[in-house]
N, CA, C and O atoms as a Maestro MAE file, in Angstrom:
{
 s_m_m2io_version
 :::
 2.0.0
}

f_m_ct {
 s_m_title
 :::
 protein
 m_atom[328] {
  # First column is atom index #
  i_m_mmod_type
  r_m_x_coord
  r_m_y_coord
  r_m_z_coord
  i_m_residue_number
  s_m_chain_name
  s_m_pdb_residue_name
  s_m_pdb_atom_name
  i_m_atomic_number
  :::
  1 25 133.885 111.806 77.518 1 A "MET " " N  " 7
  2 3 134.267 110.414 77.503 1 A "MET " " CA " 6
  3 2 134.019 109.848 76.116 1 A "MET " " C  " 6
  4 15 132.923 109.974 75.571 1 A "MET " " O  " 8
  5 25 135.019 109.240 75.563 2 A "GLN " " N  " 7
  6 3 134.903 108.667 74.233 2 A "GLN " " CA " 6
  7 2 134.787 107.152 74.354 2 A "GLN " " C  " 6
  8 15 135.544 106.513 75.084 2 A "GLN " " O  " 8
  9 25 133.836 106.596 73.631 3 A "VAL " " N  " 7
  10 3 133.631 105.154 73.638 3 A "VAL " " CA " 6
  11 2 133.961 104.622 72.258 3 A "VAL " " C  " 6
  12 15 133.390 105.055 71.258 3 A "VAL " " O  " 8
  13 25 134.871 103.696 72.213 4 A "ASN " " N  " 7
  14 3 135.251 103.075 70.948 4 A "ASN " " CA " 6
  15 2 134.924 101.593 71.018 4 A "ASN " " C  " 6
  16 15 135.714 100.796 71.523 4 A "ASN " " O  " 8
  17 25 133.767 101.234 70.515 5 A "LEU " " N  " 7
  18 3 133.357 99.838 70.488 5 A "LEU " " CA " 6
  19 2 133.498 99.302 69.075 5 A "LEU " " C  " 6
  20 15 133.162 99.974 68.100 5 A "LEU " " O  " 8
  21 25 133.995 98.095 68.987 6 A "THR " " N  " 7
  22 3 134.072 97.461 67.678 6 A "THR " " CA " 6
  23 2 132.688 96.943 67.303 6 A "THR " " C  " 6
  24 15 131.803 96.818 68.149 6 A "THR " " O  " 8
  25 25 132.525 96.649 66.037 7 A "HIS " " N  " 7
  26 3 131.260 96.088 65.563 7 A "HIS " " CA " 6
  27 2 130.959 94.786 66.309 7 A "HIS " " C  " 6
  28 15 129.810 94.522 66.663 7 A "HIS " " O  " 8
  29 25 131.979 93.986 66.542 8 A "ALA " " N  " 7
  30 3 131.806 92.711 67.248 8 A "ALA " " CA " 6
  31 2 131.348 92.933 68.686 8 A "ALA " " C  " 6
  32 15 130.516 92.177 69.189 8 A "ALA " " O  " 8
  33 25 131.874 93.951 69.351 9 A "GLU " " N  " 7
  34 3 131.468 94.249 70.728 9 A "GLU " " CA " 6
  35 2 130.018 94.713 70.782 9 A "GLU " " C  " 6
  36 15 129.275 94.344 71.691 9 A "GLU " " O  " 8
  37 25 129.626 95.510 69.821 10 A "ILE " " N  " 7
  38 3 128.241 95.977 69.761 10 A "ILE " " CA " 6
  39 2 127.309 94.799 69.537 10 A "ILE " " C  " 6
  40 15 126.291 94.678 70.219 10 A "ILE " " O  " 8
  41 25 127.646 93.923 68.586 11 A "ARG " " N  " 7
  42 3 126.821 92.731 68.311 11 A "ARG " " CA " 6
  43 2 126.712 91.850 69.553 11 A "ARG " " C  " 6
  44 15 125.645 91.307 69.838 11 A "ARG " " O  " 8
  45 25 127.806 91.710 70.288 12 A "SER " " N  " 7
  46 3 127.806 90.897 71.502 12 A "SER " " CA " 6
  47 2 126.867 91.479 72.553 12 A "SER " " C  " 6
  48 15 126.126 90.744 73.204 12 A "SER " " O  " 8
  49 25 126.900 92.781 72.715 13 A "ARG " " N  " 7
  50 3 126.010 93.434 73.686 13 A "ARG " " CA " 6
  51 2 124.553 93.301 73.272 13 A "ARG " " C  " 6
  52 15 123.689 93.052 74.112 13 A "ARG " " O  " 8
  53 25 124.274 93.466 71.982 14 A "LEU " " N  " 7
  54 3 122.903 93.288 71.495 14 A "LEU " " CA " 6
  55 2 122.434 91.856 71.706 14 A "LEU " " C  " 6
  56 15 121.280 91.622 72.066 14 A "LEU " " O  " 8
  57 25 123.330 90.900 71.481 15 A "LYS " " N  " 7
  58 3 122.985 89.491 71.691 15 A "LYS " " CA " 6
  59 2 122.615 89.244 73.149 15 A "LYS " " C  " 6
  60 15 121.654 88.528 73.430 15 A "LYS " " O  " 8
  61 25 123.371 89.833 74.083 16 A "ASN " " N  " 7
  62 3 123.060 89.681 75.508 16 A "ASN " " CA " 6
  63 2 121.700 90.272 75.848 16 A "ASN " " C  " 6
  64 15 120.956 89.697 76.643 16 A "ASN " " O  " 8
  65 25 121.369 91.408 75.257 17 A "ILE " " N  " 7
  66 3 120.061 92.026 75.494 17 A "ILE " " CA " 6
  67 2 118.956 91.092 75.020 17 A "ILE " " C  " 6
  68 15 117.971 90.877 75.726 17 A "ILE " " O  " 8
  69 25 119.123 90.542 73.835 18 A "ILE " " N  " 7
  70 3 118.106 89.652 73.275 18 A "ILE " " CA " 6
  71 2 117.981 88.383 74.115 18 A "ILE " " C  " 6
  72 15 116.874 87.886 74.322 18 A "ILE " " O  " 8
  73 25 119.103 87.854 74.600 19 A "ILE " " N  " 7
  74 3 119.058 86.678 75.480 19 A "ILE " " CA " 6
  75 2 118.279 87.005 76.746 19 A "ILE " " C  " 6
  76 15 117.457 86.206 77.194 19 A "ILE " " O  " 8
  77 25 118.533 88.173 77.323 20 A "ASN " " N  " 7
  78 3 117.809 88.587 78.528 20 A "ASN " " CA " 6
  79 2 116.318 88.719 78.262 20 A "ASN " " C  " 6
  80 15 115.502 88.308 79.088 20 A "ASN " " O  " 8
  81 25 115.955 89.285 77.125 21 A "ILE " " N  " 7
  82 3 114.540 89.409 76.769 21 A "ILE " " CA " 6
  83 2 113.905 88.025 76.707 21 A "ILE " " C  " 6
  84 15 112.843 87.798 77.288 21 A "ILE " " O  " 8
  85 25 114.551 87.109 76.008 22 A "ARG " " N  " 7
  86 3 113.995 85.759 75.862 22 A "ARG " " CA " 6
  87 2 113.868 85.060 77.217 22 A "ARG " " C  " 6
  88 15 112.836 84.452 77.501 22 A "ARG " " O  " 8
  89 25 114.907 85.142 78.056 23 A "LYS " " N  " 7
  90 3 114.871 84.487 79.367 23 A "LYS " " CA " 6
  91 2 113.734 85.025 80.228 23 A "LYS " " C  " 6
  92 15 113.014 84.255 80.863 23 A "LYS " " O  " 8
  93 25 113.575 86.332 80.250 24 A "ILE " " N  " 7
  94 3 112.515 86.923 81.068 24 A "ILE " " CA " 6
  95 2 111.155 86.579 80.488 24 A "ILE " " C  " 6
  96 15 110.222 86.281 81.234 24 A "ILE " " O  " 8
  97 25 111.027 86.614 79.164 25 A "ARG " " N  " 7
  98 3 109.758 86.240 78.521 25 A "ARG " " CA " 6
  99 2 109.381 84.809 78.890 25 A "ARG " " C  " 6
  100 15 108.234 84.537 79.244 25 A "ARG " " O  " 8
  101 25 110.338 83.905 78.808 26 A "GLU " " N  " 7
  102 3 110.070 82.507 79.137 26 A "GLU " " CA " 6
  103 2 109.771 82.328 80.623 26 A "GLU " " C  " 6
  104 15 108.897 81.541 80.987 26 A "GLU " " O  " 8
  105 25 110.482 83.047 81.480 27 A "ARG " " N  " 7
  106 3 110.236 82.969 82.922 27 A "ARG " " CA " 6
  107 2 108.814 83.400 83.259 27 A "ARG " " C  " 6
  108 15 108.194 82.859 84.175 27 A "ARG " " O  " 8
  109 25 108.306 84.371 82.519 28 A "LYS " " N  " 7
  110 3 106.942 84.858 82.743 28 A "LYS " " CA " 6
  111 2 105.903 84.050 81.964 28 A "LYS " " C  " 6
  112 15 104.711 84.354 82.004 28 A "LYS " " O  " 8
  113 25 106.363 83.030 81.262 29 A "SER " " N  " 7
  114 3 105.488 82.163 80.450 29 A "SER " " CA " 6
  115 2 104.729 82.943 79.384 29 A "SER " " C  " 6
  116 15 103.576 82.635 79.080 29 A "SER " " O  " 8
  117 25 105.383 83.951 78.820 30 A "PHE " " N  " 7
  118 3 104.797 84.703 77.711 30 A "PHE " " CA " 6
  119 2 105.246 84.044 76.406 30 A "PHE " " C  " 6
  120 15 106.436 83.797 76.211 30 A "PHE " " O  " 8
  121 25 104.311 83.766 75.530 31 A "SER " " N  " 7
  122 3 104.650 83.184 74.229 31 A "SER " " CA " 6
  123 2 105.140 84.277 73.279 31 A "SER " " C  " 6
  124 15 104.935 85.468 73.511 31 A "SER " " O  " 8
  125 25 105.786 83.836 72.214 32 A "GLN " " N  " 7
  126 3 106.170 84.783 71.172 32 A "GLN " " CA " 6
  127 2 104.921 85.402 70.558 32 A "GLN " " C  " 6
  128 15 104.924 86.579 70.196 32 A "GLN " " O  " 8
  129 25 103.864 84.625 70.440 33 A "GLU " " N  " 7
  130 3 102.608 85.136 69.886 33 A "GLU " " CA " 6
  131 2 102.054 86.271 70.748 33 A "GLU " " C  " 6
  132 15 101.581 87.281 70.228 33 A "GLU " " O  " 8
  133 25 102.117 86.092 72.076 34 A "TYR " " N  " 7
  134 3 101.643 87.123 72.999 34 A "TYR " " CA " 6
  135 2 102.466 88.401 72.838 34 A "TYR " " C  " 6
  136 15 101.914 89.496 72.728 34 A "TYR " " O  " 8
  137 25 103.784 88.249 72.826 35 A "MET " " N  " 7
  138 3 104.656 89.416 72.689 35 A "MET " " CA " 6
  139 2 104.397 90.124 71.371 35 A "MET " " C  " 6
  140 15 104.313 91.351 71.319 35 A "MET " " O  " 8
  141 25 104.271 89.339 70.303 36 A "ALA " " N  " 7
  142 3 104.031 89.919 68.979 36 A "ALA " " CA " 6
  143 2 102.721 90.695 68.957 36 A "ALA " " C  " 6
  144 15 102.657 91.801 68.420 36 A "ALA " " O  " 8
  145 25 101.682 90.117 69.539 37 A "ALA " " N  " 7
  146 3 100.380 90.793 69.562 37 A "ALA " " CA " 6
  147 2 100.468 92.109 70.324 37 A "ALA " " C  " 6
  148 15 99.912 93.116 69.885 37 A "ALA " " O  " 8
  149 25 101.156 92.111 71.452 38 A "ARG " " N  " 7
  150 3 101.301 93.337 72.246 38 A "ARG " " CA " 6
  151 2 102.121 94.397 71.509 38 A "ARG " " C  " 6
  152 15 101.915 95.595 71.703 38 A "ARG " " O  " 8
  153 25 103.050 93.947 70.664 39 A "LEU " " N  " 7
  154 3 103.888 94.872 69.894 39 A "LEU " " CA " 6
  155 2 103.274 95.237 68.548 39 A "LEU " " C  " 6
  156 15 103.809 96.070 67.816 39 A "LEU " " O  " 8
  157 25 102.142 94.605 68.229 40 A "ASN " " N  " 7
  158 3 101.456 94.829 66.954 40 A "ASN " " CA " 6
  159 2 102.342 94.447 65.763 40 A "ASN " " C  " 6
  160 15 102.420 95.162 64.763 40 A "ASN " " O  " 8
  161 25 103.005 93.292 65.908 41 A "ILE " " N  " 7
  162 3 103.816 92.729 64.830 41 A "ILE " " CA " 6
  163 2 103.453 91.251 64.703 41 A "ILE " " C  " 6
  164 15 102.758 90.706 65.560 41 A "ILE " " O  " 8
  165 25 103.918 90.607 63.644 42 A "SER " " N  " 7
  166 3 103.643 89.177 63.479 42 A "SER " " CA " 6
  167 2 104.551 88.354 64.396 42 A "SER " " C  " 6
  168 15 105.601 88.819 64.839 42 A "SER " " O  " 8
  169 25 104.122 87.125 64.665 43 A "GLN " " N  " 7
  170 3 104.951 86.213 65.458 43 A "GLN " " CA " 6
  171 2 106.261 85.949 64.729 43 A "GLN " " C  " 6
  172 15 107.311 85.832 65.359 43 A "GLN " " O  " 8
  173 25 106.203 85.857 63.418 44 A "ASN " " N  " 7
  174 3 107.406 85.623 62.623 44 A "ASN " " CA " 6
  175 2 108.408 86.770 62.802 44 A "ASN " " C  " 6
  176 15 109.607 86.534 62.950 44 A "ASN " " O  " 8
  177 25 107.919 87.993 62.787 45 A "THR " " N  " 7
  178 3 108.799 89.151 62.994 45 A "THR " " CA " 6
  179 2 109.390 89.129 64.393 45 A "THR " " C  " 6
  180 15 110.572 89.416 64.580 45 A "THR " " O  " 8
  181 25 108.554 88.781 65.390 46 A "TYR " " N  " 7
  182 3 109.068 88.714 66.764 46 A "TYR " " CA " 6
  183 2 110.135 87.628 66.880 46 A "TYR " " C  " 6
  184 15 111.164 87.831 67.525 46 A "TYR " " O  " 8
  185 25 109.890 86.482 66.259 47 A "SER " " N  " 7
  186 3 110.864 85.394 66.275 47 A "SER " " CA " 6
  187 2 112.190 85.853 65.674 47 A "SER " " C  " 6
  188 15 113.255 85.560 66.217 47 A "SER " " O  " 8
  189 25 112.126 86.565 64.568 48 A "LYS " " N  " 7
  190 3 113.341 87.086 63.927 48 A "LYS " " CA " 6
  191 2 114.068 88.058 64.851 48 A "LYS " " C  " 6
  192 15 115.297 88.121 64.847 48 A "LYS " " O  " 8
  193 25 113.311 88.815 65.642 49 A "LEU " " N  " 7
  194 3 113.913 89.740 66.598 49 A "LEU " " CA " 6
  195 2 114.713 88.956 67.636 49 A "LEU " " C  " 6
  196 15 115.855 89.304 67.933 49 A "LEU " " O  " 8
  197 25 114.110 87.890 68.193 50 A "GLU " " N  " 7
  198 3 114.806 87.092 69.204 50 A "GLU " " CA " 6
  199 2 115.982 86.315 68.617 50 A "GLU " " C  " 6
  200 15 116.918 85.969 69.338 50 A "GLU " " O  " 8
  201 25 115.940 86.046 67.338 51 A "LEU " " N  " 7
  202 3 117.057 85.365 66.679 51 A "LEU " " CA " 6
  203 2 118.151 86.342 66.249 51 A "LEU " " C  " 6
  204 15 119.228 85.927 65.822 51 A "LEU " " O  " 8
  205 25 117.870 87.630 66.363 52 A "GLY " " N  " 7
  206 3 118.835 88.648 65.959 52 A "GLY " " CA " 6
  207 2 118.820 88.942 64.477 52 A "GLY " " C  " 6
  208 15 119.735 89.581 63.958 52 A "GLY " " O  " 8
  209 25 117.784 88.479 63.786 53 A "ASN " " N  " 7
  210 3 117.683 88.703 62.341 53 A "ASN " " CA " 6
  211 2 116.906 89.965 61.986 53 A "ASN " " C  " 6
  212 15 116.885 90.377 60.826 53 A "ASN " " O  " 8
  213 25 116.275 90.573 62.969 54 A "THR " " N  " 7
  214 3 115.558 91.833 62.793 54 A "THR " " CA " 6
  215 2 116.116 92.818 63.812 54 A "THR " " C  " 6
  216 15 116.323 92.460 64.971 54 A "THR " " O  " 8
  217 25 116.357 94.038 63.395 55 A "ALA " " N  " 7
  218 3 116.932 95.043 64.293 55 A "ALA " " CA " 6
  219 2 115.994 95.345 65.455 55 A "ALA " " C  " 6
  220 15 114.781 95.462 65.282 55 A "ALA " " O  " 8
  221 25 116.577 95.469 66.632 56 A "LEU " " N  " 7
  222 3 115.838 95.865 67.823 56 A "LEU " " CA " 6
  223 2 115.958 97.381 67.950 56 A "LEU " " C  " 6
  224 15 117.013 97.903 68.309 56 A "LEU " " O  " 8
  225 25 114.870 98.074 67.651 57 A "THR " " N  " 7
  226 3 114.890 99.535 67.744 57 A "THR " " CA " 6
  227 2 114.780 99.958 69.204 57 A "THR " " C  " 6
  228 15 114.341 99.180 70.051 57 A "THR " " O  " 8
  229 25 115.172 101.170 69.488 58 A "VAL " " N  " 7
  230 3 115.054 101.699 70.847 58 A "VAL " " CA " 6
  231 2 113.586 101.708 71.265 58 A "VAL " " C  " 6
  232 15 113.256 101.330 72.389 58 A "VAL " " O  " 8
  233 25 112.713 102.136 70.367 59 A "GLU " " N  " 7
  234 3 111.285 102.170 70.684 59 A "GLU " " CA " 6
  235 2 110.772 100.780 71.045 59 A "GLU " " C  " 6
  236 15 110.079 100.615 72.049 59 A "GLU " " O  " 8
  237 25 111.107 99.790 70.240 60 A "ARG " " N  " 7
  238 3 110.645 98.420 70.495 60 A "ARG " " CA " 6
  239 2 111.268 97.878 71.782 60 A "ARG " " C  " 6
  240 15 110.609 97.164 72.537 60 A "ARG " " O  " 8
  241 25 112.522 98.211 72.031 61 A "PHE " " N  " 7
  242 3 113.210 97.802 73.260 61 A "PHE " " CA " 6
  243 2 112.458 98.311 74.491 61 A "PHE " " C  " 6
  244 15 112.238 97.564 75.443 61 A "PHE " " O  " 8
  245 25 112.071 99.576 74.465 62 A "ILE " " N  " 7
  246 3 111.340 100.170 75.589 62 A "ILE " " CA " 6
  247 2 109.966 99.531 75.736 62 A "ILE " " C  " 6
  248 15 109.526 99.263 76.853 62 A "ILE " " O  " 8
  249 25 109.284 99.286 74.621 63 A "LEU " " N  " 7
  250 3 107.978 98.627 74.667 63 A "LEU " " CA " 6
  251 2 108.092 97.219 75.246 63 A "LEU " " C  " 6
  252 15 107.255 96.814 76.052 63 A "LEU " " O  " 8
  253 25 109.104 96.481 74.849 64 A "ILE " " N  " 7
  254 3 109.300 95.123 75.363 64 A "ILE " " CA " 6
  255 2 109.532 95.148 76.869 64 A "ILE " " C  " 6
  256 15 108.971 94.329 77.597 64 A "ILE " " O  " 8
  257 25 110.346 96.074 77.336 65 A "ALA " " N  " 7
  258 3 110.573 96.200 78.778 65 A "ALA " " CA " 6
  259 2 109.250 96.443 79.497 65 A "ALA " " C  " 6
  260 15 109.009 95.879 80.565 65 A "ALA " " O  " 8
  261 25 108.398 97.276 78.920 66 A "GLY " " N  " 7
  262 3 107.094 97.539 79.521 66 A "GLY " " CA " 6
  263 2 106.209 96.307 79.550 66 A "GLY " " C  " 6
  264 15 105.562 96.031 80.559 66 A "GLY " " O  " 8
  265 25 106.175 95.565 78.456 67 A "ILE " " N  " 7
  266 3 105.370 94.344 78.390 67 A "ILE " " CA " 6
  267 2 105.867 93.331 79.419 67 A "ILE " " C  " 6
  268 15 105.067 92.668 80.079 67 A "ILE " " O  " 8
  269 25 107.176 93.214 79.552 68 A "LEU " " N  " 7
  270 3 107.764 92.272 80.504 68 A "LEU " " CA " 6
  271 2 107.720 92.799 81.936 68 A "LEU " " C  " 6
  272 15 108.031 92.071 82.878 68 A "LEU " " O  " 8
  273 25 107.335 94.056 82.097 69 A "ASP " " N  " 7
  274 3 107.244 94.715 83.400 69 A "ASP " " CA " 6
  275 2 108.595 94.705 84.130 69 A "ASP " " C  " 6
  276 15 108.686 94.366 85.310 69 A "ASP " " O  " 8
  277 25 109.636 95.089 83.383 70 A "VAL " " N  " 7
  278 3 110.971 95.214 83.959 70 A "VAL " " CA " 6
  279 2 111.554 96.561 83.553 70 A "VAL " " C  " 6
  280 15 111.147 97.150 82.552 70 A "VAL " " O  " 8
  281 25 112.495 97.031 84.327 71 A "ASP " " N  " 7
  282 3 113.212 98.246 83.969 71 A "ASP " " CA " 6
  283 2 114.159 97.927 82.818 71 A "ASP " " C  " 6
  284 15 114.705 96.826 82.747 71 A "ASP " " O  " 8
  285 25 114.351 98.873 81.930 72 A "VAL " " N  " 7
  286 3 115.234 98.637 80.782 72 A "VAL " " CA " 6
  287 2 116.640 98.240 81.219 72 A "VAL " " C  " 6
  288 15 117.320 97.502 80.507 72 A "VAL " " O  " 8
  289 25 117.081 98.715 82.368 73 A "THR " " N  " 7
  290 3 118.429 98.365 82.831 73 A "THR " " CA " 6
  291 2 118.556 96.870 83.089 73 A "THR " " C  " 6
  292 15 119.642 96.310 82.934 73 A "THR " " O  " 8
  293 25 117.467 96.215 83.479 74 A "GLU " " N  " 7
  294 3 117.514 94.772 83.709 74 A "GLU " " CA " 6
  295 2 117.812 94.023 82.411 74 A "GLU " " C  " 6
  296 15 118.460 92.977 82.426 74 A "GLU " " O  " 8
  297 25 117.343 94.556 81.306 75 A "LEU " " N  " 7
  298 3 117.587 93.928 80.009 75 A "LEU " " CA " 6
  299 2 118.990 94.214 79.488 75 A "LEU " " C  " 6
  300 15 119.501 93.482 78.640 75 A "LEU " " O  " 8
  301 25 119.608 95.266 79.988 76 A "LEU " " N  " 7
  302 3 120.940 95.657 79.519 76 A "LEU " " CA " 6
  303 2 122.070 94.891 80.193 76 A "LEU " " C  " 6
  304 15 123.179 94.832 79.662 76 A "LEU " " O  " 8
  305 25 121.804 94.313 81.342 77 A "LEU " " N  " 7
  306 3 122.857 93.656 82.103 77 A "LEU " " CA " 6
  307 2 123.369 92.418 81.384 77 A "LEU " " C  " 6
  308 15 122.589 91.557 80.979 77 A "LEU " " O  " 8
  309 25 124.675 92.337 81.232 78 A "ALA " " N  " 7
  310 3 125.292 91.188 80.558 78 A "ALA " " CA " 6
  311 2 125.206 89.958 81.444 78 A "ALA " " C  " 6
  312 15 125.354 90.039 82.663 78 A "ALA " " O  " 8
  313 25 124.963 88.816 80.808 79 A "ASN " " N  " 7
  314 3 124.922 87.536 81.514 79 A "ASN " " CA " 6
  315 2 123.996 87.580 82.717 79 A "ASN " " C  " 6
  316 15 124.333 87.092 83.796 79 A "ASN " " O  " 8
  317 25 122.849 88.159 82.521 80 A "LYS " " N  " 7
  318 3 121.864 88.295 83.588 80 A "LYS " " CA " 6
  319 2 121.440 86.921 84.077 80 A "LYS " " C  " 6
  320 15 121.017 86.075 83.289 80 A "LYS " " O  " 8
  321 25 121.554 86.704 85.371 81 A "GLN " " N  " 7
  322 3 121.110 85.434 85.949 81 A "GLN " " CA " 6
  323 2 119.622 85.514 86.234 81 A "GLN " " C  " 6
  324 15 119.159 86.402 86.950 81 A "GLN " " O  " 8
  325 25 118.891 84.589 85.673 82 A "GLN " " N  " 7
  326 3 117.442 84.578 85.869 82 A "GLN " " CA " 6
  327 2 117.141 83.519 86.888 82 A "GLN " " C  " 6
  328 15 115.978 83.307 87.233 82 A "GLN " " O  " 8
  :::
 }
 m_bond[327] {
  # First column is bond index #
  i_m_from
  i_m_to
  i_m_order
  :::
  1 1 2 1
  2 2 3 1
  3 3 4 2
  4 3 5 1
  5 5 6 1
  6 6 7 1
  7 7 8 2
  8 7 9 1
  9 9 10 1
  10 10 11 1
  11 11 12 2
  12 11 13 1
  13 13 14 1
  14 14 15 1
  15 15 16 2
  16 15 17 1
  17 17 18 1
  18 18 19 1
  19 19 20 2
  20 19 21 1
  21 21 22 1
  22 22 23 1
  23 23 24 2
  24 23 25 1
  25 25 26 1
  26 26 27 1
  27 27 28 2
  28 27 29 1
  29 29 30 1
  30 30 31 1
  31 31 32 2
  32 31 33 1
  33 33 34 1
  34 34 35 1
  35 35 36 2
  36 35 37 1
  37 37 38 1
  38 38 39 1
  39 39 40 2
  40 39 41 1
  41 41 42 1
  42 42 43 1
  43 43 44 2
  44 43 45 1
  45 45 46 1
  46 46 47 1
  47 47 48 2
  48 47 49 1
  49 49 50 1
  50 50 51 1
  51 51 52 2
  52 51 53 1
  53 53 54 1
  54 54 55 1
  55 55 56 2
  56 55 57 1
  57 57 58 1
  58 58 59 1
  59 59 60 2
  60 59 61 1
  61 61 62 1
  62 62 63 1
  63 63 64 2
  64 63 65 1
  65 65 66 1
  66 66 67 1
  67 67 68 2
  68 67 69 1
  69 69 70 1
  70 70 71 1
  71 71 72 2
  72 71 73 1
  73 73 74 1
  74 74 75 1
  75 75 76 2
  76 75 77 1
  77 77 78 1
  78 78 79 1
  79 79 80 2
  80 79 81 1
  81 81 82 1
  82 82 83 1
  83 83 84 2
  84 83 85 1
  85 85 86 1
  86 86 87 1
  87 87 88 2
  88 87 89 1
  89 89 90 1
  90 90 91 1
  91 91 92 2
  92 91 93 1
  93 93 94 1
  94 94 95 1
  95 95 96 2
  96 95 97 1
  97 97 98 1
  98 98 99 1
  99 99 100 2
  100 99 101 1
  101 101 102 1
  102 102 103 1
  103 103 104 2
  104 103 105 1
  105 105 106 1
  106 106 107 1
  107 107 108 2
  108 107 109 1
  109 109 110 1
  110 110 111 1
  111 111 112 2
  112 111 113 1
  113 113 114 1
  114 114 115 1
  115 115 116 2
  116 115 117 1
  117 117 118 1
  118 118 119 1
  119 119 120 2
  120 119 121 1
  121 121 122 1
  122 122 123 1
  123 123 124 2
  124 123 125 1
  125 125 126 1
  126 126 127 1
  127 127 128 2
  128 127 129 1
  129 129 130 1
  130 130 131 1
  131 131 132 2
  132 131 133 1
  133 133 134 1
  134 134 135 1
  135 135 136 2
  136 135 137 1
  137 137 138 1
  138 138 139 1
  139 139 140 2
  140 139 141 1
  141 141 142 1
  142 142 143 1
  143 143 144 2
  144 143 145 1
  145 145 146 1
  146 146 147 1
  147 147 148 2
  148 147 149 1
  149 149 150 1
  150 150 151 1
  151 151 152 2
  152 151 153 1
  153 153 154 1
  154 154 155 1
  155 155 156 2
  156 155 157 1
  157 157 158 1
  158 158 159 1
  159 159 160 2
  160 159 161 1
  161 161 162 1
  162 162 163 1
  163 163 164 2
  164 163 165 1
  165 165 166 1
  166 166 167 1
  167 167 168 2
  168 167 169 1
  169 169 170 1
  170 170 171 1
  171 171 172 2
  172 171 173 1
  173 173 174 1
  174 174 175 1
  175 175 176 2
  176 175 177 1
  177 177 178 1
  178 178 179 1
  179 179 180 2
  180 179 181 1
  181 181 182 1
  182 182 183 1
  183 183 184 2
  184 183 185 1
  185 185 186 1
  186 186 187 1
  187 187 188 2
  188 187 189 1
  189 189 190 1
  190 190 191 1
  191 191 192 2
  192 191 193 1
  193 193 194 1
  194 194 195 1
  195 195 196 2
  196 195 197 1
  197 197 198 1
  198 198 199 1
  199 199 200 2
  200 199 201 1
  201 201 202 1
  202 202 203 1
  203 203 204 2
  204 203 205 1
  205 205 206 1
  206 206 207 1
  207 207 208 2
  208 207 209 1
  209 209 210 1
  210 210 211 1
  211 211 212 2
  212 211 213 1
  213 213 214 1
  214 214 215 1
  215 215 216 2
  216 215 217 1
  217 217 218 1
  218 218 219 1
  219 219 220 2
  220 219 221 1
  221 221 222 1
  222 222 223 1
  223 223 224 2
  224 223 225 1
  225 225 226 1
  226 226 227 1
  227 227 228 2
  228 227 229 1
  229 229 230 1
  230 230 231 1
  231 231 232 2
  232 231 233 1
  233 233 234 1
  234 234 235 1
  235 235 236 2
  236 235 237 1
  237 237 238 1
  238 238 239 1
  239 239 240 2
  240 239 241 1
  241 241 242 1
  242 242 243 1
  243 243 244 2
  244 243 245 1
  245 245 246 1
  246 246 247 1
  247 247 248 2
  248 247 249 1
  249 249 250 1
  250 250 251 1
  251 251 252 2
  252 251 253 1
  253 253 254 1
  254 254 255 1
  255 255 256 2
  256 255 257 1
  257 257 258 1
  258 258 259 1
  259 259 260 2
  260 259 261 1
  261 261 262 1
  262 262 263 1
  263 263 264 2
  264 263 265 1
  265 265 266 1
  266 266 267 1
  267 267 268 2
  268 267 269 1
  269 269 270 1
  270 270 271 1
  271 271 272 2
  272 271 273 1
  273 273 274 1
  274 274 275 1
  275 275 276 2
  276 275 277 1
  277 277 278 1
  278 278 279 1
  279 279 280 2
  280 279 281 1
  281 281 282 1
  282 282 283 1
  283 283 284 2
  284 283 285 1
  285 285 286 1
  286 286 287 1
  287 287 288 2
  288 287 289 1
  289 289 290 1
  290 290 291 1
  291 291 292 2
  292 291 293 1
  293 293 294 1
  294 294 295 1
  295 295 296 2
  296 295 297 1
  297 297 298 1
  298 298 299 1
  299 299 300 2
  300 299 301 1
  301 301 302 1
  302 302 303 1
  303 303 304 2
  304 303 305 1
  305 305 306 1
  306 306 307 1
  307 307 308 2
  308 307 309 1
  309 309 310 1
  310 310 311 1
  311 311 312 2
  312 311 313 1
  313 313 314 1
  314 314 315 1
  315 315 316 2
  316 315 317 1
  317 317 318 1
  318 318 319 1
  319 319 320 2
  320 319 321 1
  321 321 322 1
  322 322 323 1
  323 323 324 2
  324 323 325 1
  325 325 326 1
  326 326 327 1
  327 327 328 2
  :::
 }
}
């Protein structure tokens, strides 16, 4: 199976993932400071991640899912209703 995604489609999917992370973080009342501390990064770096200004690595994605106590698939779903 060949997948041909445009750069815009990839950016859109990444944006949805980041939106899902933020929504779940806020639903659990986790601050950016808390998330940053658990990830061993600065709050500023975490903020840039949620703004899409810092790349979300696969490793960090998996760690965030663990901190939020959700399956990674929950973060992948587009337009996730919280």
